[in-house]
C-alpha positions in Angstrom: -5.8 16.5 -13.1 -7.3 17.1 -9.7 -9.3 20.1 -10.7 -12.5 18.3 -11.5 -15.2 18.5 -8.8 -12.9 20.9 -6.8 -15.6 23.7 -6.6 -18.2 21.3 -5.2 -15.6 19.9 -2.7 -15.0 23.4 -1.4 -18.7 23.8 -0.7 -18.9 20.5 1.3 -15.6 20.9 3.3 -16.3 22.0 6.9 -14.3 24.5 8.8 -12.4 21.7 10.6 -8.8 21.6 9.5 -7.6 18.3 7.9 -4.9 16.3 9.7 -2.4 17.7 7.1 -2.7 20.6 4.7 -2.3 18.2 1.7 -4.5 15.5 3.2 -7.3 15.7 0.7 -5.0 16.1 -2.3 -3.1 13.0 -1.2 -6.3 11.0 -0.8 -7.3 11.8 -4.3 -4.0 10.5 -5.7 -4.5 7.4 -3.6 -8.0 6.9 -5.0 -6.7 7.4 -8.5 -4.0 4.8 -8.0 -6.3 2.3 -6.5 -8.9 2.8 -9.3 -6.2 2.4 -12.0 -4.7 -0.7 -10.5 -8.1 -2.3 -10.1 -8.6 -1.7 -13.8 -5.2 -3.2 -14.7 -6.0 -6.3 -12.6 -9.3 -6.7 -14.5 -7.4 -6.3 -17.9 -4.8 -8.8 -16.7 -7.4 -11.4 -15.7 -9.1 -10.9 -19.0 -5.9 -11.8 -20.9 -5.3 -8.3 -22.2 -2.0 -7.6 -20.4 1.2 -9.6 -21.2 3.6 -9.9 -18.3 2.9 -9.3 -14.6 0.7 -6.9 -12.7 1.9 -5.8 -9.3 -0.3 -3.5 -7.3 0.2 -1.3 -4.3 -3.0 -2.1 -2.5 -2.5 -1.1 1.1 0.6 0.9 0.3 -0.9 4.0 -1.2 -0.5 6.3 1.8 3.2 5.7 2.0 3.6 5.9 -1.7 1.7 9.2 -2.2 3.8 10.9 0.5 6.9 9.8 -1.4 6.0 11.6 -4.6 4.0 14.6 -3.2 6.8 16.6 -1.6 9.3 16.3 -4.5 9.9 19.3 -6.8 11.2 19.8 -10.3 14.9 19.0 -10.3 14.5 16.3 -7.7 15.2 12.6 -8.2 12.5 9.9 -7.6 13.2 6.2 -7.8 9.9 4.4 -7.1 9.2 0.7 -7.1 6.4 -1.6 -8.4 3.9 -0.6 -5.7 4.3 3.1 -6.0 1.7 4.2 -8.5 0.3 6.7 -6.1 3.7 8.4 -5.7 4.4 8.2 -9.4 1.2 9.9 -10.2 1.7 12.6 -7.5 5.2 13.2 -9.0 3.7 13.8 -12.4 3.6 10.5 -14.3 0.7 10.7 -16.8 -1.9 7.9 -16.6 -1.7 7.4 -20.3 2.0 6.5 -19.9 1.0 3.7 -17.5 -1.7 2.4 -19.7 0.5 2.5 -22.8 3.2 0.5 -21.1 0.9 -2.2 -19.7 -0.9 -2.5 -23.0 2.3 -2.5 -25.1 1.6 0.6 -27.1 4.5 1.9 -29.3 3.5 5.4 -28.2 4.4 4.7 -24.6 7.6 5.7 -22.7 9.2 2.3 -23.3 7.9 2.1 -26.9 6.3 -1.3 -26.2 9.7 -2.8 -25.6 9.4 -3.7 -21.9 7.3 -5.8 -19.7 5.4 -2.9 -18.1 6.8 -2.2 -14.7 10.3 -0.8 -15.6 9.0 2.4 -17.1 10.4 5.8 -16.1 10.8 9.4 -17.2 14.5 10.0 -16.4 14.6 13.5 -18.0 11.9 14.5 -15.5 13.7 12.9 -12.6 11.7 9.7 -12.3 13.9 6.7 -12.8 12.9 3.4 -14.3 12.9 0.6 -11.7 15.7 -1.9 -11.7 14.4 -5.4 -10.8 17.3 -6.0 -8.5 15.5 -3.7 -6.0 18.4 -2.9 -3.6 20.3 -1.4 -6.5 18.0 1.6 -6.8 19.6 3.3 -3.7 23.0 3.4 -5.4 21.4 4.7 -8.6 19.8 7.6 -6.7 23.0 8.3 -4.8 24.9 8.4 -8.1 22.4 10.8 -9.6 22.6 13.1 -6.6 26.4 13.2 -6.7 26.2 14.0 -10.4 23.9 16.9 -9.7 26.4 18.1 -7.0 29.3 17.9 -9.5 27.4 20.0 -12.0 26.8 22.7 -9.4 23.1 22.3 -9.0 21.4 23.5 -5.8 18.3 22.8 -3.7 17.7 19.2 -4.9 16.8 16.0 -3.1 16.4 12.4 -4.0 14.0 9.8 -2.7 14.1 6.1 -3.3 11.7 3.4 -2.2 12.6 -0.1 -1.1 10.9 -3.0 0.6 12.1 -4.7 3.7 13.3 -7.6 1.6 15.4 -5.4 -0.6 17.0 -3.9 2.5 18.7 -7.3 3.1 20.7 -7.1 -0.1 24.4 -6.3 -0.5 23.6 -3.5 -3.0 21.3 -1.8 -0.5 24.1 -1.8 2.1 26.5 -0.3 -0.4 24.1 2.4 -1.4 23.2 3.3 2.2 26.8 3.4 3.1 28.0 5.7 0.3 25.0 7.9 0.7 26.0 8.7 4.3 29.8 8.9 3.5 29.1 11.4 0.8 26.3 13.1 2.7 24.0 13.3 -0.3 20.4 14.8 0.2 18.7 11.4 0.1 15.5 10.0 1.7 15.2 6.2 1.7 11.6 5.1 2.4 11.6 1.4 3.4 8.2 -0.2 3.4 8.0 -3.2 5.7 5.0 -5.1 4.3 6.0 -8.1 6.4 6.7 -10.5 3.5 9.5 -10.4 1.0 7.4 -12.3 -1.5 6.5 -15.2 0.8 9.3 -14.8 3.3 8.2 -13.4 6.7 10.1 -10.8 8.7 11.6 -13.3 11.1 13.4 -15.0 8.2 14.6 -11.7 6.8 16.3 -9.8 9.6 17.1 -10.2 13.3 17.1 -6.6 14.5 14.1 -5.4 16.4 13.2 -2.8 13.8 14.8 -1.8 10.5 15.0 1.8 11.6 17.6 0.7 14.2 20.0 0.4 11.3 19.8 4.2 10.6 22.3 5.2 13.3 24.8 2.6 12.2 24.8 3.9 8.7 24.9 7.6 9.7 21.3 8.3 8.7 18.6 10.0 10.7 15.8 7.4 11.3 12.0 7.6 11.6 9.1 5.2 11.8 5.6 5.6 10.5 2.3 3.8 10.5 1.8 3.1 6.9 -2.0 2.9 7.3 -2.2 6.5 8.6 -2.0 9.0 5.8 -1.5 12.0 8.1 1.5 10.3 9.8 3.0 9.4 6.4 2.6 13.0 5.1 4.1 14.5 8.3 7.1 12.2 8.6 8.0 11.7 4.9 7.4 15.4 4.2 9.6 16.3 7.1 12.3 13.9 6.0 12.4 15.5 2.5 12.6 18.9 4.1 15.5 17.9 6.3 17.4 16.3 3.5 16.9 19.4 1.3 18.2 21.6 4.2 21.5 19.7 4.4 20.8 17.3 7.2 22.2 13.8 7.0 20.4 11.2 4.8 17.0 10.1 6.1 15.7 6.6 6.6 11.9 6.2 7.0 10.6 2.8 7.8 6.8 2.3 7.3 4.9 -0.7 8.6 2.0 -2.1 6.6 0.7 -5.4 5.3 0.6 -6.0 1.5 -3.1 -6.5 0.9 -2.7 -8.6 -2.2 -0.3 -11.3 -3.4 3.2 -10.4 -4.5 1.7 -10.1 -8.0 -1.7 -11.0 -9.5 -0.2 -14.5 -10.2 0.2 -15.0 -6.4 -2.7 -15.9 -4.0 -0.8 -14.9 -0.9 -1.9 -18.1 0.9 1.2 -17.9 3.0 -0.1 -14.8 4.9 -1.4 -16.0 8.3 -4.8 -15.1 9.7 -3.1 -13.8 12.8 -1.1 -11.2 10.9 -4.2 -10.1 9.0 -5.6 -9.0 12.4 -2.7 -6.8 13.2 -3.2 -2.9 13.2 -0.7 -2.6 10.3 -3.0 -4.8 8.2 -5.7 -2.1 7.8 -6.5 -0.7 4.4 -5.0 2.8 4.3 -7.5 4.0 1.7 -10.5 3.0 3.8 -8.8 4.5 6.9 -8.3 7.8 5.1 -11.9 7.9 3.8 -13.2 7.2 7.3 -11.1 10.1 8.6 -12.6 12.4 5.9 -16.1 11.3 6.8 -15.6 11.5 10.6 -14.1 15.0 10.5 -16.6 16.1 7.9 -13.8 17.2 5.5 -15.9 16.3 2.5 -19.5 15.2 1.9 -20.9 12.0 0.5 -21.6 13.7 -2.8 -18.1 15.1 -3.1 -16.6 11.7 -2.4 -18.8 10.2 -5.1 -17.7 12.8 -7.6 -14.0 12.1 -6.8 -14.5 8.4 -7.4 -16.3 9.1 -10.7 -13.5 11.5 -11.8 -10.9 8.9 -11.0 -12.7 6.3 -13.0 -13.1 8.7 -15.9 -9.4 9.5 -16.0 -8.5 5.8 -15.9 -11.0 5.0 -18.7 -9.7 7.7 -20.9 -6.1 6.5 -20.5 -6.9 2.9 -21.1 -9.1 3.8 -24.1 -6.3 5.8 -25.7 -3.7 3.0 -25.2 -6.1 0.4 -26.6 -6.4 2.3 -29.8 -2.7 2.5 -30.4 -0.6 0.1 -32.4 1.9 -2.3 -30.9 5.5 -2.1 -32.1 6.6 -3.7 -35.3 9.9 -5.5 -34.4 11.4 -5.2 -37.9 10.5 -1.5 -38.2 11.3 -0.1 -34.8 14.3 2.0 -33.8 15.3 0.0 -30.7 18.2 2.4 -29.7 18.0 4.0 -26.3 16.8 7.6 -26.4 20.2 8.9 -25.4 21.9 7.0 -28.2 19.3 8.0 -30.8 19.7 11.7 -29.9 23.5 11.4 -30.0 23.4 9.9 -33.5 20.9 12.5 -34.7 23.3 15.3 -33.5 26.2 13.7 -35.3 24.2 13.3 -38.5 
């Protein structure tokens, strides 16, 4: 997917080393996610999407680092703002478009409200709306892999700081440490659990302080700094894969949109918008690329055009496909359908 314009990018990249070896690759996944979600917002406002649209604007640097370092055989449990990580882990754009537009060709076959899609056979789990529950799901999958004798796998699950306050999150974190599964939990503190600010969510100084109590190794990152996200999350994945204790990474950002497109985020104060963590990670990354002369203006333009073309192709494909016919569809889960087919 990222091959387009690669030859021209090599001509324009200077001899300066990027802040991380996968910095430019990660930026392009971020750009693709932002481009896709801006298109989805436009379709939603035009009445072409049923259900909600929840975008990861401002969270792309954290998200891409979550998906970029995982391998085949790993487990990834992303959330609603993790399109950059989903794409980096291998989710086809057409699957996203088909789900949002209700195509019967999509991974959910037009049955779901668009954000609970997944590819479990490829290790990417469908999101559970009760967000704290995803930690336990990931832990269970890792334990199952261990029971089956699999080796060299790791799991990564994302959660917001609001989800960290749930009982299910506590249970998942606790059993992960007790069983010493190779798990990375990336908690993104976007300073509002919907409209509830941090001071009404938790009383500890920083969520990473909880790591020691649970038996995790803890790390903090600036979620607006792509290089920092890649270094720390990539390192956490490597440590988990090597047999170290479970890893907790806490990122600090500001959600740069409402909770969903139905929400105007009027509760976000002007004071918090001026905080360093309120920067736009995509703009910060592009500024670094320009400042270090990692790619020229023409290359950046080509990358934007390529991202837009990929999104347009995916949307166009999904728009041409039929919606499900309720009286004709096979609504069984894939696992049950396969089981019945085997018996027959």
